[in-house]
Every structure is written in C-alpha cells, then in structure tokens.
C-alpha positions as CSV (number, residue, x, y, z in Angstrom):
1,X,-4.9,7.0,1.1
2,X,-5.0,10.3,2.7
3,X,-4.1,9.4,5.7
4,X,-0.4,10.2,7.6
5,X,2.4,7.3,7.4
6,X,2.4,7.4,11.3
7,X,-1.8,6.9,11.2
8,X,-1.3,3.4,9.3
9,X,-3.3,0.7,10.8
10,X,-1.7,-2.5,12.7
11,X,-2.4,-5.3,10.0
12,X,-0.6,-3.2,7.2
13,X,2.5,-3.6,9.3
14,X,2.2,-7.9,9.5
15,X,1.5,-8.2,6.1
16,X,4.2,-6.5,5.0
17,X,6.4,-8.6,6.9
18,X,5.6,-11.3,3.9
19,X,5.7,-9.1,1.6
20,X,2.4,-8.7,0.7
21,X,1.8,-5.1,0.8
22,X,4.3,-2.1,0.0
23,X,3.8,1.4,1.2
24,X,6.8,3.9,1.2
25,X,6.8,7.5,1.0
26,X,8.3,8.1,-2.8
27,X,7.2,12.4,-2.3
28,X,8.4,12.2,1.6
29,X,5.6,14.7,2.5
30,X,4.1,11.9,5.1
31,X,0.7,11.0,3.4
32,X,0.2,8.0,1.9
33,X,-0.6,8.1,-1.7
34,X,-2.2,5.4,-4.2
35,X,0.6,5.6,-6.1
36,X,2.7,4.6,-3.2
37,X,1.0,1.4,-2.4
38,X,1.8,-1.4,-3.8
39,X,-0.7,-4.9,-2.5
40,X,0.0,-8.5,-3.9
41,X,-3.3,-10.0,-5.2
42,X,-2.8,-13.1,-2.8
43,X,-3.5,-10.7,0.1
44,X,-7.0,-9.2,-0.7
45,X,-7.8,-12.7,0.1
46,X,-5.7,-12.9,3.1
47,X,-5.9,-9.9,4.9
48,X,-9.7,-9.1,4.4
49,X,-10.7,-11.2,7.6
50,X,-7.9,-9.0,9.9
51,X,-9.6,-6.0,8.0
52,X,-12.9,-6.9,8.8
53,X,-12.1,-7.3,12.8
54,X,-12.2,-11.2,12.8
55,X,-9.8,-12.8,14.6
56,X,-6.9,-13.4,13.3
57,X,-7.0,-17.6,13.2
58,X,-10.0,-17.0,10.5
59,X,-7.5,-15.7,8.0
60,X,-5.4,-19.0,9.2
61,X,-8.6,-20.9,8.0
62,X,-8.9,-18.9,4.7
63,X,-5.1,-19.7,3.8
64,X,-5.6,-23.4,4.9
65,X,-8.7,-23.7,2.7
66,X,-6.4,-21.6,-0.2
67,X,-3.6,-24.9,0.5
68,X,-6.2,-27.6,0.6
69,X,-7.8,-26.9,-3.0
70,X,-4.4,-26.3,-4.3
71,X,-3.4,-29.6,-3.1
72,X,-6.2,-31.6,-4.1
73,X,-5.8,-29.9,-7.6
74,X,-2.5,-30.9,-7.7
75,X,-3.2,-34.8,-6.4
76,X,-5.6,-35.4,-9.4
77,X,-3.4,-34.1,-12.0
78,X,-0.1,-36.1,-10.5
79,X,-2.5,-39.2,-10.6
80,X,-3.9,-38.1,-13.9
81,X,-0.2,-37.6,-15.2
82,X,1.0,-41.0,-13.9
83,X,-1.9,-42.9,-15.5
84,X,-1.8,-41.7,-18.3
85,X,2.0,-42.7,-18.6
86,X,1.7,-46.1,-17.0
87,X,-1.0,-46.8,-18.3
88,X,-2.4,-45.5,-22.0
89,X,1.1,-45.7,-23.2
90,X,3.6,-48.1,-21.6
91,X,0.9,-50.9,-21.1
92,X,-1.5,-50.1,-23.7
93,X,1.2,-49.8,-26.4
94,X,4.8,-50.8,-25.2
95,X,4.1,-53.9,-23.0
96,X,0.8,-55.1,-23.2
97,X,2.0,-58.3,-21.0
98,X,2.2,-56.4,-17.8
99,X,1.0,-57.7,-14.9
100,X,-1.4,-56.0,-12.6
101,X,1.1,-55.9,-9.6
102,X,3.1,-54.4,-11.9
103,X,1.0,-51.5,-13.6
104,X,0.4,-50.6,-10.1
105,X,4.4,-50.9,-9.4
106,X,4.8,-48.5,-12.1
107,X,2.2,-46.4,-11.3
108,X,3.4,-45.5,-8.1
109,X,7.0,-45.1,-9.5
110,X,5.9,-42.3,-11.5
111,X,3.7,-40.6,-9.5
112,X,7.0,-39.4,-7.4
113,X,8.9,-39.0,-10.6
114,X,6.3,-36.9,-11.7
115,X,5.5,-34.8,-8.5
116,X,9.3,-34.4,-8.2
117,X,9.8,-33.3,-11.9
118,X,6.9,-31.0,-10.6
119,X,8.8,-29.5,-7.5
120,X,12.1,-29.1,-9.4
121,X,10.3,-26.5,-11.7
122,X,8.4,-24.8,-8.9
123,X,11.5,-24.5,-7.6
124,X,12.3,-21.5,-10.2
125,X,9.5,-19.3,-9.0
126,X,8.8,-18.8,-13.0
127,X,6.9,-15.3,-13.2
128,X,4.5,-17.0,-15.6
129,X,3.1,-20.1,-13.9
130,X,-0.4,-18.5,-14.2
131,X,0.0,-18.0,-17.9
132,X,1.3,-21.4,-18.2
133,X,-2.0,-23.4,-16.6
134,X,-4.3,-21.1,-18.6
135,X,-2.2,-22.8,-21.8
136,X,-2.5,-26.1,-20.8
137,X,-6.3,-25.5,-20.6
138,X,-6.1,-23.8,-23.8
139,X,-4.4,-26.9,-25.1
140,X,-6.8,-29.1,-24.0
141,X,-10.1,-27.3,-24.9
142,X,-8.6,-27.7,-28.5
143,X,-7.5,-31.0,-28.6
144,X,-9.2,-33.4,-26.1
145,X,-12.7,-31.4,-25.7
146,X,-13.4,-31.7,-29.0
147,X,-13.0,-35.4,-29.1
148,X,-15.1,-36.3,-26.1
149,X,-17.8,-34.3,-27.4
150,X,-18.3,-36.1,-30.7
151,X,-17.6,-39.6,-29.0
152,X,-20.1,-39.2,-27.1
153,X,-22.8,-37.5,-29.1
154,X,-22.1,-38.3,-32.8
155,X,-22.1,-42.0,-33.6
156,X,-20.8,-41.2,-36.6
157,X,-16.7,-40.4,-35.5
158,X,-14.7,-42.4,-35.6
159,X,-10.6,-42.9,-35.1
160,X,-9.0,-40.9,-37.9
161,X,-11.7,-37.7,-37.1
162,X,-10.9,-37.9,-33.6
163,X,-6.9,-38.0,-34.3
164,X,-7.5,-35.6,-37.3
165,X,-8.8,-33.1,-35.4
166,X,-7.0,-33.3,-32.6
167,X,-3.6,-33.1,-34.5
168,X,-5.0,-29.9,-36.5
169,X,-6.7,-27.7,-32.9
170,X,-3.4,-28.9,-31.7
171,X,-1.3,-27.4,-34.0
172,X,-3.5,-24.3,-34.8
173,X,-3.3,-23.6,-31.2
174,X,0.3,-24.2,-30.7
175,X,1.2,-22.3,-33.4
176,X,-0.8,-19.4,-32.2
177,X,0.3,-19.5,-28.5
178,X,4.4,-19.3,-29.9
179,X,3.5,-16.6,-32.8
180,X,1.6,-14.3,-29.7
181,X,3.8,-15.6,-26.9
182,X,6.9,-14.7,-28.4
183,X,6.5,-12.8,-31.7
184,X,3.8,-10.5,-30.3
185,X,1.3,-12.0,-33.2
186,X,-2.3,-11.2,-32.7
187,X,-5.7,-11.6,-34.5
188,X,-8.8,-9.5,-32.8
189,X,-7.2,-8.8,-29.5
190,X,-7.0,-12.3,-28.1
191,X,-4.1,-13.3,-25.8
192,X,-1.9,-16.4,-25.7
193,X,-3.9,-17.8,-22.5
194,X,-7.0,-18.0,-25.0
195,X,-5.4,-19.5,-28.2
196,X,-7.4,-22.2,-27.6
197,X,-10.4,-20.4,-29.1
198,X,-8.9,-20.8,-32.8
199,X,-7.8,-24.2,-32.4
200,X,-11.3,-25.8,-30.9
201,X,-13.7,-25.0,-33.7
202,X,-11.2,-26.4,-36.4
203,X,-11.1,-29.5,-34.3
204,X,-14.9,-30.3,-34.4
205,X,-14.8,-29.7,-38.3
206,X,-12.0,-31.8,-39.1
207,X,-12.7,-34.5,-37.0
208,X,-17.2,-34.3,-38.7
209,X,-15.2,-34.4,-41.9
210,X,-12.7,-36.5,-41.9
211,X,-15.2,-38.9,-40.0
212,X,-17.9,-38.8,-42.9
213,X,-14.9,-39.4,-45.4
214,X,-13.6,-42.5,-43.6
215,X,-15.3,-45.8,-42.6
216,X,-17.6,-45.9,-39.8
217,X,-16.7,-46.9,-36.1
218,X,-17.6,-50.3,-35.5
219,X,-20.7,-51.6,-34.6
220,X,-20.4,-52.7,-30.9
221,X,-18.4,-49.2,-30.5
222,X,-21.9,-47.3,-31.6
223,X,-23.5,-49.6,-29.6
224,X,-21.2,-48.9,-26.8
225,X,-21.9,-44.6,-27.3
226,X,-25.7,-45.5,-27.0
227,X,-25.3,-47.5,-23.7
228,X,-23.2,-44.0,-22.5
229,X,-25.7,-41.8,-23.8
230,X,-29.0,-43.5,-22.4
231,X,-29.0,-45.8,-19.2
232,X,-30.5,-49.1,-19.8
233,X,-33.0,-48.6,-17.8
234,X,-33.9,-45.2,-19.5
235,X,-34.2,-47.1,-22.5
236,X,-36.6,-49.6,-21.9
237,X,-38.9,-47.4,-19.8
238,X,-39.0,-45.3,-23.1
239,X,-39.6,-48.9,-25.4
240,X,-42.7,-49.3,-22.9
241,X,-44.1,-45.9,-23.3
C-alpha cells in the first residue's frame, strides 16, 4: 500500500495468475490503495514462505500439508458414514443375518457411493461449504455429544433418555438453524454456525429427566459403564488400598 503499481513484488504476479490476489488501479492514480487489494484467505498461508524470502518449494510443502490434512479428514468421515449405514443401519436393523464377508463388501460399496456423492456435491463449488461444516458440528454437539457424555458418566442414563434428549436437541438446533439462515431470526446475536448452543443444554436436561422417570438400564449395562470409566487394574488397586 502506497507504492506504485510498477513496484509490485514478483510474488503478486504469480499468485494473481491463480486468482488468489487481485490488485486493480480503481482511481487511476498509479498508486496502490488498500481498497484496491483483494486477497483470498488461502493465500495468507500459501504465499507467506515466498514473501518471507524462503525457497518456492516451501510453499509447495505447505500446500501439500494442507491437502494431506484435508484428505485424512475426508477419509475418516467417509469410513464413518459408510460404516454407519452398512453396520448400524443395514446389519443391525434391516438384515442381522449377514455374514462378515458380505458386511465388508457392502461397506466397501457404500464407501464408493458416499465418495462419489461427496464429489458430486463438491462439483457445485458451493459458497457455503464452510458454513455446512459448522452446521455439522452444531448438529453433532446438540444430538450426539450429550448422549456420549451421559452414557459414560451417568449410569442412570438409559435408552429412553438418550433418544428423547437427542430428538429434542436436534430439533431445537435444526429449527434455529433454518430460522436464522433463511428467515433472519436471531437470539443474542448467535449465528447459524453456533446453533448447537441452544440444543445441547436442552439435550442434557431432557436426557437426565427422562432417564429418571423411566426404568434404569440393565445391570450388565451399568457394569459395562463401570468398565469404561475404571480399568480393571485400577479398580483392584483402589480396592487394595
């Protein structure tokens, strides 16, 4: 800012070719103004090594690291989704008589289907992709997180409380998300990406109350929870002391 357009460093031209930075002389005075610079957020990370005078290959390493992190996360999500459909839904509910080999084959097929579906959605280059990721975290926080915590730390939590809490938390978060994103509704200035802040506490409360109003979990389930919280060796050591 403040320099002539003829004095721009070489890295500006390189990154302008890939569309990560744009500098236009809007007022025609030949001097770069702050308002005339448009920088893509990704460039801050990718171009920093070159701006600092480091070899260009360092920028390649940075980009490769970011791509590797994205791919590892995508791999984990694809496996989770395919296993949830093939094992938790199809095998556990629809067809419990499947052989292990068939379950593996179905899981692999679903993995490919989910990957192709994800690639198809990505091809649209949705501008709200980051917002969609934030929505996923909000929905998970308001539905799954309380059930996981109470399932480990509260032996009295049962399936009725867990299901009721998840339904309430998910419904409240989803309703606020839709109302805020598409109808401009807001409470306390909270945006859609943080919608889970409303559903999560309600999930805890509903799960806790419903679990107390319904029969407790079977004894073997409560013992299983104890095994999760306290390893056998730790329990024996505590008993000896």
